[in-house]
N, C-alpha and C positions, 0 to 999 in steps of 0.2 A: 691346915692341920699337918699334913704330910710334910710340907715345906718347913714348918716349925720344928718338927721332929728331926728332919735331916740337918737343919741348922744347929740344933742342940747337939746332935751326934758329932758333927764336924767340929764344933767348938770344944766338946769334951775330949775328942781325940787330940786336938791341938794342945789343950791344956795338959793332958796326960803326958804327951811327948815333952812338953816344955818343963814339966815338973819333975822329970827324972825317969820317965818310962822311955829311955833311949835305947836304941839297939846296941847289943854287944859287938855285933859284926856288921859290916857292909859288904855288898857285892858291887862290882864295877859295871857301870852302864855307859859305855862308850861304843862307837861304831866298830865293826869287826876289823877294820883296817887301821885302827887307831890304838893309842895307849894313853893311860892316865899317868901324868907326871907326879911323882912324890917330891915335894920341895922341902928344903931345910927350914923355911919359915912360912907363915901364912901370908904369902905375898906372891903375886904373879911374876915378879922380877927376881925372886929368890932362886938360889942354886937348885938345880934338879939333882936329887940324890938317888933316884930310882924310878922305875916305871912299873906299871901294872897292866897286864893284858886284859882285853875286854872279856867280860863274863867271869872274871876271877872272883873267888869267894874267900872267906876267912880273913878279911881285912878288919883287924881289930880296931874298935872305936875307943879313943881316949878323950873325946869331947870336942865340941865345936865352938867356934867364935864367929861373931858377925851375923849379918842377916837381920831381918825384922824381929822385934820382941813380940811376945804374945799379944800385948796390948796393941802394938802397931798392926799386927796381922789381923786383928779383929776389928779395928777401927778405920783403917786407911783404905783408899781405893787401890785398884790393881795398878794404876799408873804410879801412885805414890809408893807402893811396895816395890815396883820395878826400880824406881829411883833409889830406894834404900839398898836394894841388892846391888845396884851399880856402885854406889858410894861406899857401902859397908858390906862387901861380899862375905858369904859364909864359907869358912874353911874348917876342916875337921882334922884333928890330930889322929894319926893312925899308926899301926904297925902291920907290915906285910912282909913275910919271909925274912924276919930279922931287921928290916929297915923301918926306922921310926921317922916320921915326918908329917907333912901337911898335904892334903888334897882339897881341891875345890869341890864344894858340895853339889854342884850341878851334875856331877858325873858318878855319884854314888847313890845306892838305894839300900834300904834295910835288907840285911842278908843273914846268913847263918854260917856255921862252920861245923862240919862233920869230919872227924879224923878218919882217914882211910889208911889202914895198916896193911 
């Protein structure tokens, strides 16, 4: 029973996120000695147009492309999902400190933005 409730909760969360309940902002989740590259296009070989420091917030979300669909996420094995992520990686269009570009989704988490004056 508990397992069923947890599965329903997880699926509901996935569907809500996929249906439009997406974060307005991201935070950066890279190691403290690293940076996240902002690229001109959603491609690992695209020109780097900026960088974001680890732990940065206020990274505005303009939508993501790639990765598994909700149907794939709910029906495929972990191995199959890994293959989709390899072939069709998820990139998110962002704006950070006036720079608009693309970042790989492996290095971002849901975040917030509080203006400090």
